C-alpha positions in Angstrom: -27.9 109.9 93.4 -24.5 111.8 92.5 -24.2 112.2 96.5 -24.8 108.5 97.0 -22.3 107.2 94.5 -19.5 109.6 95.7 -19.3 111.0 91.9 -17.4 114.3 92.8 -14.9 112.2 95.0 -14.4 109.5 92.3 -15.4 111.3 88.7 -14.7 115.0 89.7 -15.1 116.4 86.2 -18.5 114.2 85.6 -22.2 114.4 86.7 -24.1 111.1 86.2 -27.4 111.8 84.6 -28.5 107.9 84.3 -27.8 104.4 83.4 -28.3 101.6 80.9 -30.0 99.5 83.5 -26.8 97.3 83.9 -23.6 98.2 85.0 -22.9 101.5 83.0 -23.8 105.0 84.2 -24.0 108.1 81.5 -22.7 111.4 82.6 -22.2 114.9 81.7 -18.2 116.3 81.3 -19.1 119.5 83.9 -15.4 120.5 83.7 -16.3 122.7 80.5 -19.1 124.5 78.5 -19.2 121.1 76.4 -22.0 118.7 76.5 -20.0 115.7 75.8 -21.6 112.8 77.1 -19.8 109.8 78.8 -20.3 106.2 79.4 -18.8 104.8 82.9 -19.0 101.9 84.6 -20.1 102.0 87.8 -17.1 100.0 89.0 -14.4 101.8 87.1 -11.9 104.9 87.5 -12.2 108.1 85.2 -10.0 106.4 82.8 -12.6 103.9 82.1 -15.0 106.6 80.9 -15.7 106.8 77.1 -17.2 109.4 75.2 -20.5 108.3 73.5 -21.9 111.4 72.0 -20.8 114.9 71.5 -23.5 116.5 72.8 -27.0 115.6 74.8 -28.9 115.9 71.4 -27.0 113.5 69.6 -26.9 111.2 72.6 -30.9 111.1 72.6 -30.9 110.7 68.9 -28.8 107.6 69.2 -30.8 106.0 71.9 -32.9 103.0 70.7 -35.9 102.0 72.3 
């Protein structure tokens, strides 16, 4: 799906991993060796990305079902 959303073109330092079911995507920072997770609006720019967890484990721990 990253290819279909042109993520490499518009968000070259991110890899989208999922969505909230609305207008937000969740993404890993792939520019380094960290596992920071960001929330990104589907209609937005890289400056709209906001860090939501410092690691995948902390992201999963914060998910409410």
